N, C-alpha and C positions, 0 to 999 in steps of 0.2 A: 392776268390779262387786264389791259387798261380799261376796257369796256366790257365787263362781264355780262351786261344785258345782251350784247351781241351773241355771246355763246348761248345764252338762254333762248334767244329767238331762233338760232340755228337748230338747237336741240328740239324746239317746238316744231319747226318745219319738218325735220326728219321723222319725228314721232308721229305727227299728224299725217305725213305722207305714208308712213307704214300702215297706219289705221286705214287709210284710203285704199291702198293696194290690197290689203288682206281682206277687207270687207267686200264681199261680192256686190256688184251693182244692184241697186233697187232693194237691197235688204235693209237699208236704213229706214228710220221712222218716216213713213209717208214719202219716201224718196221717189218712188215711181210717179206719184201725182205731181211732185215738184218738178221732176224731169219733164213730164208732159206739158207743163206750163211753159217751160223753156222751148221745147220743140214746137209748140203751137205758134209761138211768136216767130220762130225761124220759118216755119212752113206757110204761115198765113200773113205775116207782116203786120199783125195787129194783136191786140190783147183779147183773150177769150172772154166770153160772157157767161156768167154762172148759169148752169142749166141748159146751155145751148151748145156746149162742146160735144164732139162725137164720143168722148169718153171723159170720165171724171178726172179733174185736175185740181190744183190748189188755186183756182182762178179768183177766189175771194180775197186773196192777199194783195197788198200793194206790189207793184211790178218791178221795183228797182233791181233786186238781185237777179230776177229772171231775165230782165232786159239785158243786163250785163252778160249773163250766161249765153243768151241767144246771140248777142253780138260776137262773142268769142268762138261760138261753135257753128256759125252760119255757113261755114265752108265745108262742114263735115257731112258727108253722105252716109246716112245710117243704113240705107237699103231696107228699111223696115218701117211699116206703118206704126206710128206711135201708139195707136190704140190696139194693135195686135195683142192678143192674150199671151201672157208668159206661161211657160210650163210650171204650173204650181205644184207644191208638195202637199197632198191632202192630209198628211200626218203632221203638218207643221204645228208647233206649239205644244207637243206632248209634254205634260207635266211642266208647263212653262214657268212655274214659280220656282223651280229647282235649279241650282247650279249644276251644269252638266253640258253635254254635247249632243243629246238625243233629239233629233229632228228640230233643230233650232232654225233651220233655213226655211223661209217662206216659199222660195222658188228653187227649181232645179237648175244648176249652173253647169254649163258645158265649158271646160277649160279651153277647148279649141276655139270657142267663140268669144270668150272673155279674157283669155290669157294675153300676156304681153308678147309681142308688140300689139297694143290695142288698135282695133279698127272699128269703123261703123259706130254702132250705138255705145259700145264700151268706150271708145275714144271720146265721143261727145260727153258721156257721163263723167269720165275722169277729168276732162278739161274743166267742167263746171265744178267738180269737187275741188280741184286745185285752186280755183278762184275762191272758193269758200275757205280753204286753208289760209289763203292770204288775208281774207277778211278777218279770220280769227287772229292772225298775226297782228292786225291793226288793233283789235280789242286788247290783246296782251300789251302792246306798246303803250296805248293810252292809259291803261291801268297802271303801268309802271310810272308814266309821267305824272299821273295824279298823286301817286304815293311819294314821288320825289318832291312835289310841291309842298307836301305836308311835312316830310322829313328830308330836307335837303342833304344833310350829312348825318351819318354815313349813308351810302346808297344801298347797303345790304337789306335794310327794311323794305325798300321798294323792290329790290330784286326778289326777295322771298315772297312778297305780295304778288308780283307778276307770275311767279312760278306756281302759286296756288291756282291761278286761273289757267295758265298755259298747259299744265299737266293734269288738270282735272280730267279723269277718264271720259266722262260724258261730254265735256267740252271738246276734247280731242275727237271723240267719235262723231259728234255732230259737225264739227269743222271738216271732217273727212267725208261727209255725205252732202247731198244736195238738199238745202232747206233755207229758210229765212230766219232761223233762230240765232244763228251766229252773227248775222248782220245786225240783229236786234241787240246782241251783246256788244257789238262794236258801237252802236248808237248810244247805249247806256254808258259805256266807258268814255266815249267822246264828250257827252254832255257832262258827266262827272268831272272830267279833266278840265273842261272849259270853265265850269262853275268854280272849281277849286282855284284855277288861275285867276279868275275874276276876284275872288275873295282876297287873294294875295296881291292884287294890283294896287300899287301905292297911289296911282292917279284916280282910281275909282272908275266910275262909269264913263264910257266914251263911245263914239260911233262904232269902233271896231267890235265892241262886245255885242252890239245889236246885230251886226252883220254875221259874226261867227255863231252866235247863239241861234239866230234865225236859220242859218244854213244847217246847223246841227239838228234843229227841230224838224226841218224838212227831211233830212236824212232819216230821222226816226220815223216820221209819219209814212215815208215811202218805203220803209223797211218792213214794218209790221204795225198793225193798227193798235195793238195793246200797248204801244209806246206813247200814245196820245197823252196820258196823264203825266208824262215826264215834264210837261210844261210847268207843273207845280214846283218842281225842283229848280227850274230856271228862274221862275218868279221869286222863289224863296231867296236865291242867291242875289238877285237884283235888289230885293227889298232890304236885305241885310247890308249890302254895300251902300245903298241910297241912304239908309238910316245912319250908318256909321260916318259917311262922308257928307251928309246933309245935301244930297244930290237928287232931290225929288223931281226937279225939272227934267234932268237927264232920264230919270226912271220912266216918266211919261213918254219921252221921245223914243227911248229904246223899245218900249212896248209897241209903239206904232211901227218901228222898223221891223221888229220880229214878226208882227202881224202881217205886214206887207210882203215880206219875203216868204212867209208861210203861204199866204194866199197865192202868190205867183208860182211858188215851187210845188205846192201840193194841192192847191184849190181845184185844179182841173180834175184830179182823181176823185175828189168828193163830189164834184159836179157830175162827173161821168156816172158815179154810183147812183146819184139822185135821178139821173135821166133813165138809167136802165132798171133800177130796183125800187125807185120811189123814196129812198132815204139815203143819206150820205155815206153810210158805212157799208151797206150791202149785207149787214149781219142778219136781218130778217130773212132774206133769201137763203143765206147760208143755213140757218136753222131749219128752213123748210126742206132743204136738200139733205142735210146731214143729221138732223134730229136735234132736239132741245130738251132741257129739263125745266121744270117749274122751280124757281129759286126757293120759294117758301116751303116746298116739299123736299128739298134736296140737301138741307143743312146737315142732317145726320149722315147721309150718304157721303157727302163731301168730306166730313170729318173722318169717316172710315177710310177714305182714299188718301188721306194725308201721308201715311207711310209710303205709299207708292210714289207720290209726288216727291217726297224727300229722297228716296233711293234713286229715282230717275234723274235727280239733279246731279248725282255724283257718278253713277255708272250702272245703268240698266239698259243694255243695248237692244237694237232691233225695235220690236214693239213691246219690249219689257220681258221677253222670253229668255234673255241672256243676262241674268243678274250676277252680281258679285256676292261673295259670302256675307251673310247678315252681320257678321262682326265688323265689316268695313263700315256699313251704314251706322252701326251703333257707336263706333269710335268717333266718326265724324260728327254724329249728333252730340256726343258729350263734349267734344272740342268746341263746337259752335255754342253750345249752351254755356260752357265755361267762359267763352269769350264775351258773350252777351252779358252774363252776370258780372264779369270783371269790369266791363264798361259801366254797367249800372251802379255797382258798388263804389267804383272809383268816383263817379260823378256825384253820387250821394255823399260820399266822404268829403268831397270838395265843397259841397254846399254846407255841410256841418262845420268844416274848417272856416268857411267864410263867416258863418254866424258867430263862431266863437271868437275869431280874431278881428272880424270887421273888415278884412281885406280880401281882395280877389284871390281865389285859390291858385296856388302855384305848383301843386303836386305833379301835374302832368308835364310841366316845363315846356308847354306849347304856347305860342302866341295866339291871340284871339282869332285871326283868320284861320289858323290850322284847327283850332277848336271848332269853329263854325263849319269848316270843311268836314270834320268828322261827324258833326250833327247832320250835315247834309247827306253824307253817305248812309247814316243810320236811317234817315228819311227815305232814301232811295230803296233801301232794303225793305222797309215797312210798306212802302208804296206798291212795290211789285209783288210782295207777298200777298197784299190785299187784292191786287189785280188777278193773281193766280187763283186765289180762293173764289173770287167773284166768277171767274170763268168756269171753275169746277161746279159752281151752282147752276150754270145754264148749259153746260156741255157734257155729254157722256164721255168725251175724250179729253177732259180738262185736267185730269190728275197726272200731269207730266211736268217734271222739273224743268224741262227746256223752256217752258213759258215764263220761268223766272229769270232767264238769262239776262234780260236788261238790268236786273239788280245784282247779278253775280259779281261784276267788278267791284261794286261797293261792299259786298259781303266779304270778299277775300281781302279787301283792304282793312276791314274791321277785325278780322279773326286774330291776326298776330298782335294787333294793338290791344284788343280786349284781354287776351291771355297775358300780355305783358303788364297790364294794369294791376294784376295781382302783385307783381313785383314792387310796384310803386307804393303798395301798402305795407310791405313786410321787409323790403331790403333797406338796410341802414344807409342813410345818406340819400336815399331814393333817387335823385336825379341821375347821376352817372351810372350807378349800379342798375337801376331800372332800364336805362337806355341800352346797356350791354345785354341785358336779358332779352329786351325787345328785339334787338338785332339777332341774337342767337335763336330766339323762337321763330322769327321770320324765316331764317335760313333753314332751320330744322324742319319747319312745316313745309316749306317749298321743296326741300329735298325729299321729304317723305311723300309728298304728292307726286313728284317725278318717279319715285320708285313704284307708287301705286299705278301711275299711268302706263309704265312699261309692263308691270306685272299683269295688269288687266288685259293688255293686248296679247301677251304671250301665253297666259294661262286660262283665259276665258273667251276672248273674242276669236283668236286664231283657231283654237281647238274646235270651236262650235261649227266651223265651216271646213275643217280639214277632212280629207278623204281617209278611209280606214288604213291602218298601217299594213304594209305588205309583209309577206314572208317568203323566203327564198327556198328553192327546192332542196338545197343542201341541208335545210333545217328539218326535213321531213321526219327524220328519225326522232326528233325531239317533240313532234306534234303529239298531243295526248289522244288516246283512243283512236288510233289510226283506222280509217275506213276508206272505202272506195265506192261511194254512193253517187250515182249520176241522176241529174234532174234534166230529163228530156235532151240529153246529149249536149246541153249548153254549159253546164257547170257541174263540177263534182265536189262532194264533201270529202276532204282528206283527213279530218279529225275534228274532235269537239271536246268540250269540257263543261260540266255543270258546276256552279259555285258551291252547291251543297246537295246533300241527299235528304236533308230534313229542314223544313222551312215552316215558319209560322204565318198565320193570316196577317196581312198588312205588310209583309216583308217582300223584298224583291228577290227573284231568282235570276241569276246572271248566267246567260248561255253564251259560250265562246265557240265560234265556228271557224274552221280553216277551209277557205274556198280556193278552187282553181278553175279559172274560166277556160273552157275548151273551144267554144265556138261563139261567133258573134250573135247575141240575141236580136231578134227582129224588132224589138221595142222594149217598153218598160213592163216588167213584171214586179208584182209586190211579193214581199217575203212575209211569212207568218210563223209565229210560235204559238202553239196551243197547249194549254194545261187542262187535261181531262181527268175527272175523278173516276172512281170505281163504277159509278152508274153510267158513265159515258157522257155526262153533262160537262159543259164548258165551265171550268173554274175561272180561267183568265186567258186572255189572248193578246197578242201584239201583232199588228200589221204595219209594215213600213217599207219604204224603199231600202235596199241594201245600203250599208254604211250609215245606218240610222239617218237616211235622207241625203247623204253626201256622195253616194256612189251608185246611182240608179243603173239598172241593167242596160239601158240604152248607151251608157258610157263605157261599158265593158269591152275589152278587147282580148282576143285569144292570148293566153299566156299570163294574164293578170292573176296574181295570187294575193289574197288579202285576208285579214282576220276581222271577222264580224263579231262584235260584242254587243249584246242586246239584253235589256232587263225586262222582266215580266213581273209586275207587282200583283201579288195575290190580294183579293179584296179582304177587308177586315172581317167579313162574314163567311170566308171560306170554311168549308166543313172539314173537320179532321178525318182524314183517311188517306189512302194511297192515291197518287196521281201519276199520269203518264205525260211525258213531254214529247210533242210532235212538231215537226217543221215541214215547210213546203213552200212552193211558189205558185202564184196564180196570176192570170191576166185579169186586169180590172173588169169586174162584172162579168167574168167569163170562166174559162176552164182552168184547171190546175195542171202543172207540169207533171208528167209521168215520172215515177221514181223507179230506178232499176239498181240491182246490186251486182255482185260478181257474176261474170259470164252472162250479163244481160238479164238476169232473173228479175221479173217484174215484182214490184213491191207496192203497187197501188199509186196513190197520189199524195201520200204523206210518208215521212220517215220518222220512226220512233227512236229518240235518243236514249231514253231510259225512264226510270221512275224516281219519284221523290215522295217522301212522307210529309203530309201536311199535319203538323203537330199543333194541338190546341194551345192557346196562350194560357198563362197561369191565371187561376181564379177559382172561386168556390162553386161556380155554376158551369154547366156544360157549354162548351164553345163560348168562352167569355167575350162580352162586347162592352162598348162604352158609347152608346148612342143617346144623347140627351135631347129629348123632345121638348123644346121650349121651356126648359126648367120645370116641367110638370112631372115627367117620369123619365127614367133612364133604363134602356134595355141593357141588362147585364149578362145575358146569355140566352141561348135557345138550343133546342134539339128536336130532331125528327125521331120519335120514339119507335116507330115501326118501319123505318126505312124511307128511301126517297125514290123508289121505283115501283109505283103502284100500277096495277092494271085497271082498265075502265071498270067502274063499279066499286072499286076498293076505296078505303079511307086512309088518308095520311093524317097522322096525329102529330101536330106541331105544338110544342110547349114553349112559351115565351116567359122569360124571367125578368121581372120589372123591379126597380127600386122607386118608391114613391119619393118625389122631391118636393111636392106641394100637395096639400089636401084637396082632393077632387071635389068639385061642386056636383050637385045632384043632376044626373041625367043630361050632362052637357057634352062631355068628350067621349069619343068612341074609338076603340082600337079596331082597326080593320086589316085583315090579311087578304090580299088579292092574288089570284092565280091567273096568269095571262100568257099569251103566246103571240108574238109579232104585234104587240099592242092591242090585241083583242082579248077582252076579259072573259075568262072561262067561268070563274066563280069567286065568291068572296064571303068572308065570315066576319061578324061584328061582335065586339064585347064592350058594353058600356063601362066606362071607368068608375061610374058611381057605385058599382058593386065592391070596389076596393076602399071601403070606408075604414081605413086603419090609420095608424099614426105615421107621420112623415118619417122616412128612414126604414120602414118595413120593406120586405121583399115579398113579391107575390108571384106565384106560378099561374100563368094564364094559358090554358090549353084550347087550341082551335082544331076542329075536325074538318078536314077538307075531303069531302066525298066526291070522287071523280065521276062525272056523268058517264053513263054506259056508251054513249056515242062519241066520247072525246077522242080526237085523233092522237095517234102516238107521236112522241117527240119530246123535246125539252120545253119546260114551262118555267117562267120567272115567278118567284114568290116575293111580293113586296109588302112592306109593313107601313101603314099610315095611321096617323091620329088626326081626327077632325072634330070640329064642333058640330053637333047634330042640328043646331038651329041655324047657324050662319053658313055651314058647310066649309068654313075656312080650315085649311090644313095647318097643323102645327109643324113648325120648322125644326129640323135637327140643327143644333147650334154647337159650335166648337168651344174650347176652353176660353178663348179670347172674346167670345160673344158673337163672332160673325156667323151668318147662316150658311149651312152647307147644302141642304136639300130638304124637300118636303116628304121624302119617303126613304126607306132603307131596303135595299135588295138583299134578301137572304139567299142561301144556297139553292140552286135550282133543283127541280125534281124532273124525272123522266117517266112519262107514261108509256108503259110497255105496249 
C-alpha cells in the first residue's frame, strides 16, 4: 500500500468501533456522569454549575468535548430523564481484582433497549462515543506526524509508533466511551507535533507559530485542566529555537500572541469559575463534593497505588474490575524500563564519546532538531507522570492511567527509539544496522500492540458482558446429573455438575447448572449458592443475578435454556469437615421461590445438589493458617477441641496456634476472641501477649474458653480474632506478603448455639 498509515487508521476505526459496540453504555469509567454533562447542555442550553445539578455529572471539567457531543445529539429524543436511576447490579465488582467474567457489569442491560438499531439514550450515547473515536483518530494521526518529523525516512518507525498508541487496549477502550481523556491525548499529541515541527523549521520563529501554539494551548485548556502545565513544553521549544536562531525578539512577541489567544479562547472559562466558585479552576469546590486527600499524608498511599495506575494505562477496563493478565503489565513494564534505560545509556555514552574525542556525538545519527525533539518528548513524559502523581496525592480517584494520556503520545514515540538505542551500542557500523533494528522494533512493537488490542477485546472485554451460553434440548442426554427440579413453576433445573467432591480452604468450588425457563418471571430474582457444614452454619455463599450478572430473570423468556457457571470461594479459615451445597432463588429482601420435584413433590425453598469434603491444607498444626498480624505474630492454625455446636451454658474450647515473629513488649498487645451475632457482641476473651516471653520463631498454643450465656439465643454466631494495643486500643492489621493491609481481624469458622 502506498500509504500504510491509511490502513492503520482504518484498522483503528474498526477496532475502536468494535470496543464501542461491545461495551454496554455507561459501563465505561465515569461514562454516565460524562453523558449527563452532555445531556444537561442539550436540555438546558447552558453549562452546569458544580453542586447545583439535579444529579452528579462531570461539570468540573472544561466543556469542549461535551459541547461538541451536545451539538451532535441535540436532535435525539431520549425519552428518559437524564437523572433517572439505572437498574444497578448490587453484586457488581465481585473479586474485582481477578481476570474473569463474574459480575463485571455495574448495571443491568436489556438488549431490547440497548441493541442495534439504537434508539433514544443508546443512540445519543453511541453518537458521542463515535465522536470520541474520531478524536482518538486525531491523536494517532498527530503522533504519527510527530514521529515522521523526527525520522522522515523510512516511515516504518512512525507507523510502528502510531500503532503503539492506536492499539493500546486502554486507549481503544477510552476512545470507545464518553470521556475527556482522549481529547486530552489529542491535545498532548498536537502540542508535541507542533513543537517538533517548530524545532525543525529552518526559518525559526514566526507569527504562524504563535498562532498555532496558542490555539493548541487553548484546545488543551478547554479539554482538561491537567493539561495546563503543557505550556512548559511549548515554552521549552520556543526557547531552544530562539537560542539556536538568536531570535529573542520573536520569542517575546510570540509569547504575547500565545497569551492573547489563550486569554480570548479560554479566559472566559476561568473567569466563569472565579465567578461561581471563587477561584479560577473550580478545584476547591470539586474536592468539597468528591473528597480530597492531604498530600503530606498521602505519599505512601500514592506509591502503593502506582501499580494500579500503571495497569490502567494499558488495559484495566470499567472501573478497574476487568483487568488483563498480570503478565501483560509485567511485559510492558520491562519493555518501557528497557527503553528508558536504553535512552539513558545511549546519551551517557554519547557524552563520554564527546569527552574523549572532543567532538559532538554522532552515534544516534540524528540532527540537533531531532535530538531536541526527543528531549522534548522525554520532558512531556516526565511532566505528565508528575501531574498524575500529584493528582494521586490529592484525590482518592487519582490512581488511573488515563490521567497520563496527554503524555502517552510522547511515551510511545520514545519506546521503540529507546529499545533501538541498545543496537547503536552493539551493532557493528552502528548507523545503518541500528536504523534497521529501530525500524524492525517499531513494527514489531506496533504489531504486538495490535494483537493485544484485539485479544483484549475478544478475550476479556467481550466475555465480561456476554450472556451465559445456551444449550439445546437435543443435548439433554449429555447433561450431567439429569434432574427435573422446578423453582416456583418459573424455571427448572435439568442438570448440574460440581467441580470437585474434595476442596481445600481458600479454593473455589465451581457449580455448573443447566436451566430451562418455563414461564416469564414477574421481576428480578436473585440466585444463591450456600455451602453449609455439619453444624448447619454457613461456610460460604454466593448471591448474584443469573448469568453472573448478565442474564437477570427479568430478561428471561419462556424457552430460554442456558448454562450457569458460578464459583464459590471457601474462606481460608473454613473448618475441615463435610459440607452440603444448596441452591435457590429469592426476591430481594423477601421470599424464596418454592422448590418442587417430580410429580410436584414439595422440597422446601432450597435444593441440595450434594456434598463435598472440606479438607485441611497441609501443615503441622490443625486447620493450617497464614495470618500475619503486623509482623508481630502469625496465626498458623486453630481448632475447636469440643465441637462447634454448644448449648447455652456450655463452653467452647478454642485453641489458637501462633508463631512469634517479634519479641512482645510487656503488657501491651492483647489477643481477643469475639463472639457476635448480627454485629451484636455476645462475649469476648482476652490473652495478653506478654505471657509469651519466648524466642522469636517459637510456636505457642493459646486456648480460649468461650462460655455461652444461659440466655443466649439459638443460631449462628461469628467468631473473630483481633490483636490490639491495650493502651492505645489500636488494632493490629493483617498484612499480606507484599506488605499491603488486608483487614484488622480474622473471621474463624462460625459456631451454632443449639
